[in-house]
MMTF fields as JSON, N, C-alpha, C and O atoms, coordinates in Angstrom:
{
  "mmtfVersion": "1.0.0",
  "mmtfProducer": "UNKNOWN",
  "numBonds": 291,
  "numAtoms": 292,
  "numGroups": 73,
  "numChains": 1,
  "numModels": 1,
  "chainsPerModel": [1],
  "groupsPerChain": [73],
  "chainIdList": ["A"],
  "bondAtomList": [4, 2, 8, 6, 12, 10, 16, 14, 20, 18, 24, 22, 28, 26, 32, 30, 36, 34, 40, 38, 44, 42, 48, 46, 52, 50, 56, 54, 60, 58, 64, 62, 68, 66, 72, 70, 76, 74, 80, 78, 84, 82, 88, 86, 92, 90, 96, 94, 100, 98, 104, 102, 108, 106, 112, 110, 116, 114, 120, 118, 124, 122, 128, 126, 132, 130, 136, 134, 140, 138, 144, 142, 148, 146, 152, 150, 156, 154, 160, 158, 164, 162, 168, 166, 172, 170, 176, 174, 180, 178, 184, 182, 188, 186, 192, 190, 196, 194, 200, 198, 204, 202, 208, 206, 212, 210, 216, 214, 220, 218, 224, 222, 228, 226, 232, 230, 236, 234, 240, 238, 244, 242, 248, 246, 252, 250, 256, 254, 260, 258, 264, 262, 268, 266, 272, 270, 276, 274, 280, 278, 284, 282, 288, 286],
  "bondOrderList": [1, 1, 1, 1, 1, 1, 1, 1, 1, 1, 1, 1, 1, 1, 1, 1, 1, 1, 1, 1, 1, 1, 1, 1, 1, 1, 1, 1, 1, 1, 1, 1, 1, 1, 1, 1, 1, 1, 1, 1, 1, 1, 1, 1, 1, 1, 1, 1, 1, 1, 1, 1, 1, 1, 1, 1, 1, 1, 1, 1, 1, 1, 1, 1, 1, 1, 1, 1, 1, 1, 1, 1],
  "groupList": [{"groupName": "MET", "atomNameList": ["N", "CA", "C", "O"], "elementList": ["N", "C", "C", "O"], "formalChargeList": [0, 0, 0, 0], "bondAtomList": [1, 0, 2, 1, 3, 2], "bondOrderList": [1, 1, 2], "singleLetterCode": "M", "chemCompType": "L-PEPTIDE LINKING"}, {"groupName": "VAL", "atomNameList": ["N", "CA", "C", "O"], "elementList": ["N", "C", "C", "O"], "formalChargeList": [0, 0, 0, 0], "bondAtomList": [1, 0, 2, 1, 3, 2], "bondOrderList": [1, 1, 2], "singleLetterCode": "V", "chemCompType": "L-PEPTIDE LINKING"}, {"groupName": "GLU", "atomNameList": ["N", "CA", "C", "O"], "elementList": ["N", "C", "C", "O"], "formalChargeList": [0, 0, 0, 0], "bondAtomList": [1, 0, 2, 1, 3, 2], "bondOrderList": [1, 1, 2], "singleLetterCode": "E", "chemCompType": "L-PEPTIDE LINKING"}, {"groupName": "ARG", "atomNameList": ["N", "CA", "C", "O"], "elementList": ["N", "C", "C", "O"], "formalChargeList": [0, 0, 0, 0], "bondAtomList": [1, 0, 2, 1, 3, 2], "bondOrderList": [1, 1, 2], "singleLetterCode": "R", "chemCompType": "L-PEPTIDE LINKING"}, {"groupName": "SER", "atomNameList": ["N", "CA", "C", "O"], "elementList": ["N", "C", "C", "O"], "formalChargeList": [0, 0, 0, 0], "bondAtomList": [1, 0, 2, 1, 3, 2], "bondOrderList": [1, 1, 2], "singleLetterCode": "S", "chemCompType": "L-PEPTIDE LINKING"}, {"groupName": "LEU", "atomNameList": ["N", "CA", "C", "O"], "elementList": ["N", "C", "C", "O"], "formalChargeList": [0, 0, 0, 0], "bondAtomList": [1, 0, 2, 1, 3, 2], "bondOrderList": [1, 1, 2], "singleLetterCode": "L", "chemCompType": "L-PEPTIDE LINKING"}, {"groupName": "ASP", "atomNameList": ["N", "CA", "C", "O"], "elementList": ["N", "C", "C", "O"], "formalChargeList": [0, 0, 0, 0], "bondAtomList": [1, 0, 2, 1, 3, 2], "bondOrderList": [1, 1, 2], "singleLetterCode": "D", "chemCompType": "L-PEPTIDE LINKING"}, {"groupName": "ILE", "atomNameList": ["N", "CA", "C", "O"], "elementList": ["N", "C", "C", "O"], "formalChargeList": [0, 0, 0, 0], "bondAtomList": [1, 0, 2, 1, 3, 2], "bondOrderList": [1, 1, 2], "singleLetterCode": "I", "chemCompType": "L-PEPTIDE LINKING"}, {"groupName": "ALA", "atomNameList": ["N", "CA", "C", "O"], "elementList": ["N", "C", "C", "O"], "formalChargeList": [0, 0, 0, 0], "bondAtomList": [1, 0, 2, 1, 3, 2], "bondOrderList": [1, 1, 2], "singleLetterCode": "A", "chemCompType": "L-PEPTIDE LINKING"}, {"groupName": "GLY", "atomNameList": ["N", "CA", "C", "O"], "elementList": ["N", "C", "C", "O"], "formalChargeList": [0, 0, 0, 0], "bondAtomList": [1, 0, 2, 1, 3, 2], "bondOrderList": [1, 1, 2], "singleLetterCode": "G", "chemCompType": "PEPTIDE LINKING"}, {"groupName": "ASN", "atomNameList": ["N", "CA", "C", "O"], "elementList": ["N", "C", "C", "O"], "formalChargeList": [0, 0, 0, 0], "bondAtomList": [1, 0, 2, 1, 3, 2], "bondOrderList": [1, 1, 2], "singleLetterCode": "N", "chemCompType": "L-PEPTIDE LINKING"}, {"groupName": "PHE", "atomNameList": ["N", "CA", "C", "O"], "elementList": ["N", "C", "C", "O"], "formalChargeList": [0, 0, 0, 0], "bondAtomList": [1, 0, 2, 1, 3, 2], "bondOrderList": [1, 1, 2], "singleLetterCode": "F", "chemCompType": "L-PEPTIDE LINKING"}, {"groupName": "GLN", "atomNameList": ["N", "CA", "C", "O"], "elementList": ["N", "C", "C", "O"], "formalChargeList": [0, 0, 0, 0], "bondAtomList": [1, 0, 2, 1, 3, 2], "bondOrderList": [1, 1, 2], "singleLetterCode": "Q", "chemCompType": "L-PEPTIDE LINKING"}, {"groupName": "TYR", "atomNameList": ["N", "CA", "C", "O"], "elementList": ["N", "C", "C", "O"], "formalChargeList": [0, 0, 0, 0], "bondAtomList": [1, 0, 2, 1, 3, 2], "bondOrderList": [1, 1, 2], "singleLetterCode": "Y", "chemCompType": "L-PEPTIDE LINKING"}],
  "groupTypeList": [0, 1, 2, 3, 4, 1, 5, 6, 5, 4, 7, 5, 8, 2, 9, 2, 4, 5, 5, 10, 6, 8, 1, 8, 7, 8, 8, 11, 9, 5, 11, 5, 9, 7, 5, 1, 4, 12, 6, 9, 4, 9, 8, 2, 8, 8, 9, 9, 9, 1, 7, 5, 1, 11, 5, 3, 2, 11, 1, 9, 9, 5, 5, 8, 9, 13, 5, 5, 8, 3, 8, 8, 0],
  "groupIdList": [1, 2, 3, 4, 5, 6, 7, 8, 9, 10, 11, 12, 13, 14, 15, 16, 17, 18, 19, 20, 21, 22, 23, 24, 25, 26, 27, 28, 29, 30, 31, 32, 33, 34, 35, 36, 37, 38, 39, 40, 41, 42, 43, 44, 45, 46, 47, 48, 49, 50, 51, 52, 53, 54, 55, 56, 57, 58, 59, 60, 61, 62, 63, 64, 65, 66, 67, 68, 69, 70, 71, 72, 73],
  "secStructList": [7, 2, 2, 2, 2, 2, 2, 2, 2, 2, 2, 2, 2, 2, 2, 2, 2, 2, 2, 2, 2, 2, 2, 2, 2, 2, 2, 2, 2, 2, 2, 2, 2, 2, 2, 6, 7, 6, 6, 1, 1, 7, 2, 2, 2, 2, 6, 6, 2, 2, 2, 2, 2, 2, 2, 2, 2, 2, 2, 2, 2, 2, 2, 2, 2, 2, 2, 2, 2, 2, 2, 2, 7],
  "xCoordList": [-85.958, -85.508, -84.379, -84.38, -83.419, -82.288, -82.756, -82.29, -83.67, -84.167, -84.866, -84.741, -85.596, -86.306, -85.33, -85.558, -84.25, -83.278, -82.514, -82.146, -82.278, -81.621, -82.542, -82.087, -83.817, -84.781, -84.887, -84.921, -84.939, -84.998, -83.769, -83.884, -82.599, -81.356, -81.347, -80.88, -81.856, -81.925, -82.844, -82.506, -83.993, -84.937, -84.325, -84.496, -83.618, -82.966, -81.895, -81.805, -81.093, -80.049, -80.642, -80.13, -81.709, -82.35, -82.967, -82.871, -83.595, -84.184, -83.135, -83.342, -82.008, -80.921, -80.348, -80.013, -80.237, -79.731, -80.673, -80.228, -81.975, -82.95, -82.925, -83.061, -82.754, -82.672, -81.442, -81.525, -80.306, -79.093, -79.287, -78.86, -79.922, -80.173, -81.09, -80.863, -82.117, -83.055, -82.366, -82.624, -81.508, -80.776, -79.849, -79.742, -79.187, -78.296, -79.068, -78.602, -80.223, -81.033, -81.517, -81.474, -81.977, -82.455, -81.326, -81.513, -80.165, -79.024, -78.584, -78.26, -78.571, -78.199, -79.159, -78.729, -80.448, -81.431, -81.292, -81.439, -81.01, -80.845, -79.625, -79.712, -78.495, -77.281, -77.37, -76.835, -78.026, -78.224, -79.088, -78.838, -80.108, -80.946, -80.17, -80.429, -79.229, -78.395, -77.497, -77.329, -76.924, -76.007, -76.694, -76.119, -77.897, -78.595, -79.738, -80.848, -79.436, -80.465, -80.814, -80.171, -81.811, -82.368, -81.34, -81.347, -80.46, -79.497, -78.106, -77.178, -77.938, -76.663, -75.641, -74.541, -75.954, -74.982, -75.185, -74.448, -76.137, -76.429, -77.173, -77.101, -77.885, -78.577, -79.646, -80.007, -80.146, -81.152, -80.573, -81.291, -79.27, -78.623, -78.533, -78.533, -78.455, -78.311, -79.599, -79.554, -80.728, -82.006, -82.484, -81.7, -83.757, -84.329, -84.738, -85.419, -84.335, -84.742, -84.319, -85.063, -83.114, -82.615, -83.46, -83.773, -83.821, -84.646, -86.017, -86.549, -86.579, -87.883, -87.809, -88.708, -86.733, -86.567, -86.427, -87.025, -85.632, -85.456, -86.783, -87.123, -87.524, -88.811, -89.786, -90.523, -89.791, -90.666, -90.291, -91.166, -88.982, -88.531, -88.875, -89.338, -88.647, -88.865, -90.35, -90.727, -91.18, -92.619, -93.216, -94.064, -92.779, -93.274, -92.907, -93.707, -91.685, -91.256, -92.049, -92.426, -92.297, -93.117, -94.522, -95.054, -95.109, -96.47, -96.546, -97.449, -95.599, -95.6, -95.39, -96.051, -94.473, -94.224, -95.445, -95.776, -96.104, -97.307, -98.406, -99.032, -98.639, -99.691, -99.397, -100.298, -98.145, -97.79, -97.895, -98.318, -97.509, -97.638, -99.1, -99.451, -99.953, -101.391, -101.979, -102.821, -101.533, -102.048, -101.59, -102.298, -100.419, -99.888, -100.584, -100.568, -101.186, -101.817, -103.149, -103.826],
  "yCoordList": [-172.624, -173.426, -174.356, -175.537, -173.824, -174.632, -175.69, -176.829, -175.324, -176.281, -177.452, -178.592, -177.177, -178.228, -179.206, -180.416, -178.697, -179.578, -180.407, -181.549, -179.845, -180.605, -181.728, -182.846, -181.437, -182.449, -183.552, -184.736, -183.159, -184.155, -185.043, -186.256, -184.463, -185.235, -186.178, -187.312, -185.719, -186.554, -187.752, -188.873, -187.521, -188.609, -189.598, -190.807, -189.102, -189.961, -190.83, -192.023, -190.25, -191.01, -192.069, -193.187, -191.731, -192.698, -193.851, -195.008, -193.535, -194.573, -195.506, -196.719, -194.954, -195.767, -196.67, -197.824, -196.167, -196.965, -198.119, -199.24, -197.842, -198.899, -199.96, -201.15, -199.539, -200.487, -201.373, -202.582, -200.792, -201.587, -202.613, -203.76, -202.212, -203.141, -204.277, -205.435, -203.948, -204.967, -205.962, -207.164, -205.474, -206.364, -207.278, -208.465, -206.75, -207.568, -208.658, -209.795, -208.337, -209.329, -210.406, -211.593, -209.996, -210.964, -211.851, -213.058, -211.281, -212.075, -213.06, -214.208, -212.625, -213.52, -214.702, -215.849, -214.426, -215.506, -216.455, -217.667, -215.913, -216.738, -217.641, -218.84, -217.08, -217.878, -218.868, -219.973, -218.492, -219.428, -220.6, -221.744, -220.31, -221.376, -222.322, -223.526, -221.806, -222.66, -223.538, -224.725, -222.955, -223.713, -224.826, -225.897, -224.587, -225.595, -226.209, -226.384, -226.53, -227.153, -228.526, -229.006, -229.139, -230.36, -231.471, -232.152, -231.668, -232.76, -232.275, -233.081, -230.99, -230.474, -230.266, -229.793, -230.598, -230.472, -229.211, -228.984, -228.409, -227.22, -227.552, -226.795, -228.659, -229.102, -228.107, -228.054, -227.329, -226.324, -225.313, -224.767, -225.067, -224.114, -224.662, -223.888, -225.989, -226.579, -226.456, -226.218, -226.614, -226.516, -225.081, -224.145, -224.918, -223.578, -223.078, -222.058, -223.782, -223.421, -222.036, -221.325, -221.649, -220.33, -219.236, -218.234, -219.425, -218.429, -218.331, -217.235, -219.471, -219.46, -218.783, -218.032, -219.052, -218.411, -216.905, -216.13, -216.489, -215.06, -214.406, -213.348, -215.03, -214.458, -214.396, -213.422, -215.436, -215.428, -214.281, -213.575, -214.093, -213.007, -211.642, -210.743, -211.499, -210.218, -209.853, -208.757, -210.76, -210.487, -210.361, -209.502, -211.207, -211.12, -209.798, -209.213, -209.329, -208.041, -206.883, -205.958, -206.944, -205.898, -205.877, -204.818, -207.041, -207.144, -206.689, -205.94, -207.14, -206.739, -205.232, -204.58, -204.679, -203.24, -202.441, -201.428, -202.897, -202.199, -202.247, -201.23, -203.434, -203.563, -202.757, -202.141, -202.756, -201.966, -200.467, -199.699, -200.055, -198.63, -198.212, -197.126, -199.065, -198.756, -198.699, -197.849, -199.605, -199.616, -198.36, -197.881, -197.84, -196.666, -195.375, -194.376, -195.407, -194.171, -193.975, -192.993],
  "zCoordList": [0.224, -0.889, -0.472, -0.819, 0.272, 0.71, 1.7, 1.659, 2.586, 3.574, 2.902, 3.348, 1.837, 1.11, 0.455, 0.486, -0.135, -0.79, 0.238, -0.037, 1.405, 2.473, 2.946, 3.188, 3.077, 3.484, 2.437, 2.774, 1.161, 0.082, 0.087, -0.087, 0.282, 0.318, 1.509, 1.402, 2.637, 3.829, 3.61, 3.99, 3.004, 2.716, 1.739, 1.894, 0.74, -0.247, 0.416, 0.126, 1.292, 1.975, 2.897, 2.964, 3.604, 4.489, 3.699, 4.107, 2.576, 1.734, 1.169, 1.12, 0.741, 0.202, 1.286, 1.018, 2.477, 3.591, 3.919, 4.166, 3.92, 4.172, 3.079, 3.365, 1.838, 0.733, 0.874, 0.659, 1.231, 1.437, 2.547, 2.413, 3.634, 4.734, 4.293, 4.644, 3.528, 3.063, 2.127, 2.2, 1.266, 0.355, 1.146, 0.836, 2.15, 2.973, 3.71, 3.787, 4.243, 4.948, 3.99, 4.312, 2.813, 1.824, 1.329, 1.18, 1.073, 0.607, 1.686, 1.381, 2.935, 4.029, 4.098, 4.217, 4.025, 4.059, 2.89, 3.047, 1.718, 0.524, 0.651, 0.386, 1.052, 1.178, 2.335, 2.244, 3.399, 4.502, 4.059, 4.439, 3.252, 2.712, 1.824, 1.829, 1.066, 0.22, 1.088, 0.81, 2.134, 2.987, 3.755, 3.946, 4.189, 4.988, 4.195, 4.697, 2.945, 2.109, 2.669, 3.602, 2.109, 2.671, 2.847, 3.873, 1.876, 2.021, 2.407, 2.474, 2.66, 3.122, 2.023, 2.308, 0.782, -0.298, -1.121, -2.081, -0.782, -1.574, -2.847, -3.815, -2.874, -4.075, -4.511, -5.687, -3.575, -3.918, -4.9, -5.738, -4.791, -5.686, -7.101, -8.058, -7.257, -8.578, -9.386, -10.593, -8.738, -9.436, -9.498, -9.343, -9.721, -9.773, -8.412, -8.305, -7.362, -6.006, -5.591, -4.917, -5.997, -5.606, -6.24, -5.596, -7.479, -8.168, -7.505, -7.327, -7.145, -6.476, -5.114, -4.737, -4.376, -3.062, -3.237, -2.491, -4.228, -4.474, -4.837, -4.308, -5.731, -6.132, -4.967, -4.819, -4.141, -2.965, -2.034, -1.532, -1.799, -0.927, -1.532, -0.83, -2.829, -3.502, -3.516, -3.101, -3.989, -4.078, -2.674, -2.432, -1.766, -0.392, 0.259, 0.989, -0.01, 0.529, -0.041, 0.678, -1.34, -1.961, -1.382, -1.049, -1.268, -0.746, 0.707, 1.079, 1.529, 2.934, 3.066, 3.874, 2.274, 2.327, 1.911, 2.527, 0.873, 0.412, 1.468, 1.767, 2.033, 3.038, 4.292, 4.86, 4.729, 5.912, 5.634, 6.498, 4.428, 4.08, 4.031, 4.492, 3.476, 3.43, 4.834, 5.125, 5.703, 7.077, 7.848, 8.734, 7.507, 8.203, 7.763, 8.482, 6.59, 6.086, 6.69, 6.386]
}
């Protein structure tokens, strides 16, 4: 019983760590995209570009994760 709870806690901690890393990578890409926008003024941030980039990253990440998990099974 104790071994099972230790294993569950370990899996939970590893998953949380992976999620934090993924958020950091996505945020870095998003902010880098804002900094090096097409005209250099960050105009992408003024429009809906940031939302579109976020949605593309989010949906793309979900899709890639699902496909890789299915391929691993």
